[in-house]
C-alpha positions, 0 to 999 in steps of 0.5 A: 242869394235866395234871400235877395231874391224874396225881398225883390219878389216882395218889393216888386208889386203885387202878385197872387193872393195865394202867393202874397198870403204865403210871404205874410206867413213867412214874414210873420214866422221871421218875426216870431223866430226874432221875438223868441231869440231876443226876449230875453235880451235884457234892456239893450243900447243899438250901436250903429255904424260901418262894416268898413273900420278895422282894428286900430281905425279910430272910429272902431277903438271909440265904438269898442270903448263905448261897448265897454262903457255901455256894458258896464252900465248894465246894458246888452250890446246890440248891433249888426253882428258884422265887422268894423263898428258893429265888432268892435261894440260887441268886443267892447262888450265882450272885454267887460263881461257884458251881453252882446248880440248881432242882428244881421241881414242876408245880403248876397255877399254874405256877413260873417257874424264876428266872433264876440256875439253871445247871441246871432240871429240872421233877418231875410227882410231890412224891416224886420231886422229894423224893428228887432234892432229898436225893440229891445233898445233903450239907446242908441249910438251911431258911429260913422257910416254909410247908407244903411246907418242913416236909414237906421238913425233917421228911423230912430229919429223919426220914431223919437219925433213921432212919440213912437218911442218915448224920449230915448237918447240918440247919440252920434259919434265921430263929429268931423264925419257927421258935421255936415249931416249936423249942420243940415239938421240944425241949420237947414231943415229947422230954419226951412221949419221941416223939423222944430228945434225940439226935434233936432235937440233929440240927437246928441253930436258928441266926440266925448264918452263921458257925455254920451254915457251922461245923456244915455244914463240921465234918460234911462235911469227910470227905464233900467229902474222899471225893467224886471226881466222875464223869466225863461218857460221851460215848457217852451224850450226858452233859455235866458241870455248869460254872457260867455 
């Protein structure tokens, strides 16, 4: 609850100069903690999706299968660290011995980290958490979800459109669920001219794991080949990532 109150106060308008300075320093400390925790995460694929789908649900099982495939490709699987789709993707990574990371957000109704994580980091501010989910990832996969998932998908789509991130693939799986959104993007938005057809083409809608992985592989092959993982410095108390 304390974390929720902290963010509400931040978003409630101007405060005293001293209070704003203190907040800025706390945000900087949170950023630094995230950077230190994830510096050795390796190239990641971030998986977005609802916390509300239980084991056995088709969306859960698809997320688990995609976690396996992403892990076999050599990526770390990164999620919000909670249950549902997030748990399934992290579980899939664990199935194949790949690294698995969760970046949680502190909320009034606490979200318990799922048991398939090699590293779990909790953040107070949504914008800091979203930065971490994007900063270390070469590709993004979204399965059905609610407001939070939509927020994350459109954040990524905007970054790709504006070339803040360069050509990273974004895949949405669950065709029936995403059908209205797909029509809105590919027909209404492009027809109105609010986005270009090239912008719409940056997002792949599919239920085919093979097609999704080819889309990701084709667009990340050069990035993976060029990746040189940093070495931990004992002097700074750094530890590399290793799957359990």
